[in-house]
C-alpha positions in Angstrom: -9.2 -89.3 16.4 -11.9 -87.9 14.1 -12.1 -84.6 12.3 -15.3 -82.7 11.6 -15.2 -79.8 9.1 -18.2 -77.5 9.0 -18.3 -75.3 5.9 -20.6 -72.5 7.4 -22.0 -69.3 5.9 -19.9 -67.0 8.0 -16.9 -69.2 8.5 -15.4 -72.7 8.4 -14.8 -74.6 11.6 -12.4 -77.5 11.8 -12.6 -79.6 15.0 -10.7 -82.7 16.2 -12.5 -85.0 18.5 -11.3 -88.1 20.3 -14.7 -89.7 20.2 -16.1 -87.8 23.3 -14.5 -84.4 23.6 -12.9 -81.6 21.6 -9.1 -82.0 21.4 -8.4 -79.0 19.1 -10.4 -76.6 16.9 -9.9 -73.7 14.5 -12.3 -71.2 13.0 -11.8 -69.0 9.9 -14.4 -66.2 9.2 -15.3 -64.8 5.8 -18.0 -62.6 4.4 -21.1 -62.7 2.1 -20.8 -60.6 -1.0 -24.0 -58.9 -2.1 -23.2 -57.1 -5.5 -26.9 -56.3 -5.9 -29.9 -56.0 -3.5 -31.0 -59.6 -2.8 -27.8 -61.2 -4.1 -25.7 -63.4 -1.8 -22.5 -65.0 -3.1 -19.2 -66.5 -1.9 -16.0 -67.5 -3.5 -15.7 -71.3 -3.1 -12.0 -70.9 -2.7 -12.7 -69.2 0.7 -14.2 -72.4 2.0 -11.3 -74.5 0.8 -8.6 -72.2 2.1 -10.3 -72.0 5.4 -10.6 -75.8 5.6 -6.9 -76.2 4.7 -5.9 -73.6 7.3 -8.0 -75.6 9.9 -6.3 -78.9 9.0 -2.9 -77.3 9.2 -3.7 -76.2 12.7 -4.3 -79.9 13.6 -1.0 -81.0 12.1 0.3 -81.8 15.6 -2.2 -84.7 15.5 -1.9 -85.3 11.8 -0.5 -88.8 12.1 -3.3 -89.9 14.5 -6.4 -88.8 12.5 -8.5 -91.8 11.5 -11.2 -90.3 9.4 -12.7 -86.9 8.2 -16.4 -86.0 8.0 -17.7 -82.8 6.4 -20.9 -80.8 6.9 -21.9 -77.5 5.2 -24.4 -74.8 4.5 -27.2 -76.2 2.4 -28.5 -75.2 -1.0 -26.6 -72.9 -3.3 -24.8 -73.5 -6.6 -21.1 -74.1 -7.1 -20.1 -74.7 -10.7 -16.8 -76.2 -11.8 -15.4 -76.7 -15.3 -13.6 -79.8 -16.6 -10.3 -78.6 -15.1 -12.0 -78.6 -11.7 -12.0 -74.8 -11.3 -14.9 -72.7 -10.2 -16.2 -70.6 -13.1 -17.7 -67.9 -10.9 -18.6 -67.1 -7.3 -21.1 -69.5 -5.7 -24.7 -68.4 -5.3 -25.5 -69.4 -1.7 -28.8 -70.1 0.1 -29.5 -66.5 1.1 -29.7 -65.4 -2.5 -33.1 -64.1 -3.7 -32.5 -63.4 -7.4 -34.3 -66.4 -8.9 -37.9 -65.2 -8.2 -39.0 -65.5 -11.8 -37.7 -69.1 -12.0 -39.5 -70.1 -8.9 -42.8 -68.9 -10.4 -42.1 -71.0 -13.5 -41.4 -74.0 -11.3 -44.6 -73.5 -9.3 -46.6 -73.3 -12.5 -45.1 -76.3 -14.1 -44.2 -78.6 -11.2 -46.1 -77.3 -8.2 -47.9 -80.6 -7.6 -44.9 -82.9 -8.1 -42.5 -80.9 -5.8 -43.8 -81.3 -2.3 -41.4 -78.9 -0.6 -41.6 -75.0 -0.8 -40.3 -73.6 -4.1 -38.1 -70.6 -3.2 -35.0 -68.8 -4.5 -32.9 -70.4 -1.7 -32.9 -73.7 -3.6 -30.3 -74.9 -6.1 -32.7 -75.7 -9.0 -34.1 -72.2 -9.5 -30.6 -70.8 -9.1 -29.3 -73.1 -11.9 -32.3 -72.0 -14.0 -31.3 -68.4 -13.5 -27.7 -69.0 -14.5 -28.9 -70.9 -17.6 -31.2 -68.0 -18.5 -29.1 -65.0 -17.5 -25.5 -66.2 -17.6 -25.4 -68.5 -20.7 -21.6 -68.1 -21.1 -21.1 -69.5 -17.6 -23.7 -72.2 -18.0 -21.9 -73.5 -21.1 -18.8 -74.1 -18.9 -20.6 -76.4 -16.4 -18.9 -79.7 -15.9 -20.3 -80.5 -12.5 -22.6 -78.8 -10.0 -21.6 -79.0 -6.3 -22.9 -78.0 -2.9 -20.6 -76.1 -0.5 -19.3 -79.0 1.6 -19.0 -81.2 -1.6 -16.6 -78.6 -3.1 -14.3 -78.9 -0.1 -14.6 -82.7 -0.2 -13.7 -82.5 -3.9 -10.6 -80.4 -3.2 -9.6 -82.9 -0.5 -10.1 -86.1 -2.4 -11.1 -85.5 -6.1 -14.4 -87.1 -5.3 -17.4 -85.5 -7.0 -20.2 -86.7 -4.7 -23.0 -85.6 -2.4 -25.3 -87.2 0.1 -29.2 -87.5 0.5 -29.5 -84.7 3.1 -27.7 -82.1 0.9 -29.3 -83.4 -2.3 -32.7 -82.9 -0.7 -32.0 -79.2 -0.5 -31.7 -78.7 -4.2 -35.3 -79.3 -5.3 -33.9 -81.9 -7.7 -34.0 -84.9 -5.4 -36.9 -87.2 -4.6 -36.7 -87.3 -0.8 -39.0 -90.4 -0.7 -37.4 -92.5 -3.5 -34.0 -91.2 -2.5 -32.8 -90.5 -6.1 -32.4 -87.6 -8.4 -35.7 -86.5 -10.1 -34.4 -86.8 -13.6 -37.8 -86.2 -15.2 -38.1 -82.7 -13.9 -34.4 -81.9 -14.5 -34.5 -83.1 -18.1 -37.8 -81.3 -18.8 -36.0 -78.1 -17.8 -33.2 -78.8 -20.2 -30.6 -79.1 -17.5 -27.9 -81.8 -18.3 -28.2 -84.6 -15.7 -24.5 -85.3 -16.2 -23.7 -82.3 -14.1 -25.2 -83.8 -11.0 -22.8 -85.5 -8.5 -23.3 -89.1 -7.5 -25.2 -89.6 -4.2 -23.8 -91.8 -1.4 -25.1 -92.3 2.1 -23.6 -89.8 4.6 -21.4 -92.4 6.3 -20.0 -93.9 3.1 -16.3 -93.5 2.5 -16.0 -91.7 -0.9 -12.3 -91.0 -1.0 -9.0 -90.4 0.7 -7.1 -87.2 1.4 -4.9 -86.6 -1.6 -1.1 -87.0 -1.1 -0.3 -83.4 -2.0 -3.0 -82.1 0.4 -1.8 -84.4 3.2 1.8 -83.2 2.6 0.7 -79.5 2.7 -1.4 -79.8 5.8 0.9 -82.1 7.8 -1.4 -85.1 7.7 -0.7 -88.8 7.2 -1.5 -90.1 3.7 -4.8 -91.8 2.7 -7.0 -90.6 5.6 -10.6 -91.8 4.7 -13.2 -89.0 4.0 -16.9 -89.9 4.2 -19.7 -88.4 2.2 -20.9 -86.1 5.0 -24.1 -84.3 5.4 -26.1 -81.0 5.5 -25.2 -78.8 8.4 -28.5 -78.8 10.1 -28.8 -82.6 9.9 -25.3 -83.1 11.3 -26.0 -80.5 14.1 -29.2 -82.4 15.0 -27.3 -85.7 15.4 -24.4 -84.0 17.3 -27.1 -82.6 19.7 -28.8 -85.9 20.3 -32.0 -85.3 18.2 -32.7 -89.0 17.3 -36.4 -89.2 17.8 -39.6 -87.2 17.7 -40.2 -85.0 20.8 -36.9 -83.2 21.1 -36.2 -80.5 18.5 -33.2 -78.3 17.8 -33.4 -74.5 17.7 -30.5 -73.1 15.8 -29.4 -69.4 15.9 -26.6 -69.5 13.4 -26.4 -67.1 10.4 -29.9 -68.4 9.6 -32.4 -69.6 12.2 -33.7 -73.2 12.2 -36.3 -75.3 14.0 -35.7 -79.0 13.2 -37.6 -82.1 14.2 -36.7 -85.8 13.6 -39.3 -88.0 11.7 -39.5 -91.7 11.0 -41.4 -91.1 7.8 -41.6 -88.3 5.2 -44.5 -86.1 6.1 -45.2 -82.7 4.6 -46.9 -79.5 5.5 -49.8 -79.1 3.1 -49.3 -75.3 3.1 -45.6 -75.8 2.1 -44.3 -73.6 4.9 -41.6 -76.0 6.1 -39.2 -78.5 4.4 -39.1 -82.3 4.7 -35.6 -83.7 3.8 -33.9 -87.0 3.8 -31.7 -87.4 6.9 -28.0 -88.4 7.3 -29.4 -91.4 9.1 -30.7 -94.0 6.6 -34.5 -94.3 6.2 -35.0 -91.3 8.4 -36.1 -87.7 7.6 -36.1 -84.3 9.2 -38.6 -81.5 9.1 -37.2 -78.0 9.2 -38.5 -74.4 9.4 -35.9 -71.8 8.4 -35.6 -68.1 8.7 -33.1 -66.2 6.7 -31.4 -63.8 9.1 -31.1 -65.0 12.7 -27.6 -64.6 14.1 -27.0 -62.6 10.9 -29.2 -59.9 12.3 -27.0 -59.4 15.4 -23.9 -59.7 13.1 -25.4 -56.8 11.1 -25.7 -54.7 14.3 -22.1 -55.6 15.3 -20.6 -54.8 11.8 -22.4 -51.5 11.3 -22.0 -50.0 14.7 -19.4 -51.9 16.7 -16.9 -53.0 14.1 -13.9 -51.8 16.1 -15.0 -53.0 19.5 -13.4 -56.1 21.1 -15.8 -58.8 22.2 -18.7 -56.9 20.5 -21.1 -59.9 21.0 -20.3 -60.1 24.7 -21.0 -56.3 24.9 -24.3 -56.6 23.0 -25.4 -59.5 25.2 -24.6 -57.6 28.3 -26.4 -54.4 27.4 -29.4 -56.3 26.0 -29.8 -58.2 29.3 -30.3 -54.8 31.0 -33.3 -54.0 28.9 -36.9 -54.9 29.9 -38.9 -57.7 28.2 -40.4 -56.2 25.0 -37.4 -53.9 24.5 -39.4 -50.8 25.5 -42.1 -51.7 23.0 -39.6 -52.1 20.1 -40.3 -54.7 17.4 -37.6 -56.1 15.1 -38.4 -57.9 11.9 -35.4 -60.0 10.9 -36.0 -60.0 7.1 -32.5 -58.7 6.0 -32.5 -61.1 3.0 -36.3 -61.6 2.7 -37.8 -64.4 4.7 -38.5 -68.1 4.4 -40.7 -69.9 6.9 -43.6 -69.1 7.0 -43.8 -66.3 4.5 -41.6 -67.4 1.6 -41.3 -63.8 0.4 -38.0 -62.5 -1.0 -39.4 -58.9 -1.0 -39.7 -58.6 2.8 -37.1 -56.4 4.5 -35.9 -55.8 8.0 -37.5 -53.2 10.2 -37.1 -51.7 13.7 -40.5 -50.4 14.7 -41.1 -48.3 17.9 -38.0 -46.2 18.0 -38.1 -43.3 20.4 -35.5 -40.7 21.5 -34.8 -43.0 24.5 -33.9 -46.0 22.2 -30.4 -47.2 22.7 -28.2 -49.8 21.0 -29.1 -52.0 23.9 -32.8 -51.6 23.1 -32.1 -52.6 19.5 -30.0 -55.6 20.5 -32.8 -56.9 22.8 -35.4 -56.3 20.1 -33.2 -58.3 17.6 -32.9 -61.2 20.0 -36.6 -61.3 20.7 -37.6 -60.8 17.0 -35.4 -63.7 16.0 -37.0 -66.0 18.6 -40.5 -64.9 17.5 -39.5 -66.0 14.0 -38.4 -69.4 15.2 -41.6 -69.7 17.2 -43.6 -69.5 14.0 -41.8 -72.6 12.7 -42.2 -74.5 16.0 -46.0 -73.8 15.9 -46.2 -75.2 12.3 -44.4 -78.4 13.2 -46.9 -78.8 16.0 -49.7 -78.3 13.6 -48.3 -81.3 11.6 -48.9 -83.5 14.6 -45.4 -83.6 16.1 -45.3 -83.2 19.8 -42.5 -81.0 21.1 -41.3 -81.9 24.6 -38.1 -79.9 24.9 -35.6 -77.9 22.8 -31.8 -78.1 22.3 -30.3 -74.7 21.6 -27.6 -74.7 18.9 -25.5 -72.2 16.9 -23.4 -69.2 17.9 -26.4 -67.4 19.3 -27.1 -70.3 21.7 -23.8 -69.3 23.6 -25.8 -66.5 25.0 -27.7 -67.5 28.1 -30.0 -64.5 27.6 -31.0 -65.8 24.2 -31.6 -69.3 25.5 -33.8 -67.8 28.3 -35.8 -65.8 25.7 -36.2 -69.1 23.8 -37.5 -71.0 26.9 -40.0 -68.3 27.8 -41.3 -67.7 24.2 -41.4 -71.4 23.3 -42.7 -72.4 26.7 -40.4 -75.4 26.7 -37.3 -76.5 28.6 -34.2 -75.4 26.7 -31.1 -77.7 26.9 -27.5 -76.8 26.3 -25.4 -79.7 24.9 -22.1 -80.4 26.7 -20.3 -80.4 23.4 -20.8 -77.0 21.8 -19.5 -77.8 18.3 -22.5 -79.9 17.5 -22.4 -79.5 13.7 -18.7 -80.4 13.3 -19.2 -83.1 16.0 -22.1 -84.6 13.9 -19.8 -84.6 10.9 -17.1 -86.4 12.9 -19.6 -88.9 14.1 -20.4 -89.8 10.5 -16.6 -90.3 10.0 -16.6 -92.5 13.0 -19.4 -94.6 11.6 -17.6 -94.9 8.3 -14.5 -96.5 9.9 -16.4 -98.5 12.6 -15.3 -96.3 15.5 -19.0 -96.5 16.3 -21.0 -99.6 15.5 -24.3 -97.8 15.3 -26.3 -94.9 16.6 -26.7 -96.5 20.1 -22.9 -96.0 20.6 -23.3 -92.3 19.7 -26.3 -91.7 22.0 -24.1 -92.8 25.0 -21.6 -89.9 24.6 -24.1 -87.0 24.1 -25.0 -85.1 27.3 -26.4 -81.7 28.4 -24.9 -79.3 30.9 -27.8 -76.9 31.6 -31.6 -76.8 31.4 -33.5 -73.5 31.4 -37.2 -73.8 32.2 -39.9 -71.3 31.1 -41.8 -68.9 33.3 -45.5 -68.9 32.6 -46.0 -65.2 33.6 -43.1 -64.1 31.2 -44.5 -66.4 28.5 -47.9 -64.8 28.6 -46.3 -61.3 28.4 -44.2 -62.4 25.4 -47.4 -63.7 23.6 -48.7 -60.1 23.6 -45.5 -59.0 21.9 -45.7 -62.0 19.6 -49.1 -60.8 18.3 -47.6 -57.4 17.8 -44.7 -58.9 15.9 -47.1 -60.7 13.5 -49.3 -57.6 13.0 -46.2 -55.5 12.3 -45.0 -58.0 9.7 -48.5 -58.2 8.0 -49.0 -54.5 8.0 -45.6 -53.8 6.4 -45.8 -56.5 3.7 -47.5 -54.3 1.2 -45.0 -51.5 1.8 -42.1 -53.8 1.3 -43.5 -55.0 -2.0 -44.0 -51.4 -3.2 -40.4 -50.6 -2.2 -39.2 -53.5 -4.3 -40.7 -51.9 -7.4 -39.0 -48.6 -7.0 
């Protein structure tokens, strides 16, 4: 019995696996706070309370659990003091406030840092806190990433892993160690950094008081864990080049496996250390994928039961191209390929006939156009893409998967186990306690229940809309920048 906890952006999912199937699961949703335009924060206690609630729901099996693995949203900054308490809300990956700090990093370390330098990363966020919130920065005892905060509350272990450390801009993804030279030059105390352990290393045991509160047996091993996208990729069977994952979660992600660290010369996508040792993954990320449909649900259908099912149904009745309506999914700026925090969302082509179904369809297509931009960059890097595994909450929609297949012009697979991220975290737990001897054991239990193949005629029609999508984005860029100055 293995538990996978996934500390997501919109909620925490706790899932119990018996090695091949889901035995029980629990999900707790929470919000993103945005006190100012471009800000994105969460209270780290939300993550911990949600994880605890999930573990309590598994108490029926509490004496049978063999190990716990944890995955979580990447990037961000959680600061704890010497008493182990958060000193403020956590700045999360969607935050865009550290633009000035990113420009400073580009000027000083643009050549040394091989990944894109953006406000989503922990380093510029720490620099912003140091510059703008000196009182808070003086209280820093340790800096933690979201999953590592939950792990700390579970075990008292202050640790991270290479995949999550890679998402800070402070970690050398080739040498697999903190880049102390850059950190020290920025006058950030290196003592605040957590120790890095491999993702399947056991770093602690569930504390007695937590075990008692949650109805678990004492001393359950907890492994180091990994970044959500890396865990999701392993849970979906992405073990070699050729098969990629396409994730429609809060953010949107295209992820490819790589046996070596290769970089995009134009710095449009990330290259990070994997949860598998001596492996890497290449990732293009958009800010607001499933979040775009969540925005529509919250603003206009907040009181409707099964709002997502309703939106999926009415979007499916709309024609390809959503009656010539283009949606730009830049609700929190955009990452790949623009790296521009000033971009904003737009719905272009509204007429009197436009319905909420039209907008829902335009959102779905606009999100996939954004993902397609990342796929094309990964191909430019010399990676051949054979097929795609659809992941995330959005992938539950067959319509969204069909749009993916037709725009990507690739077969789109649906994994048999839907909880791929928490499943990946539980697989790490299984490796840590020798439930699995190696990756070959894991490959045997991963399967797919459906394949959607593309239609060449539909793909060609979508490519005309894709060109309009890009032109719309380019033509509005200057306007968005002018708006940001008002």
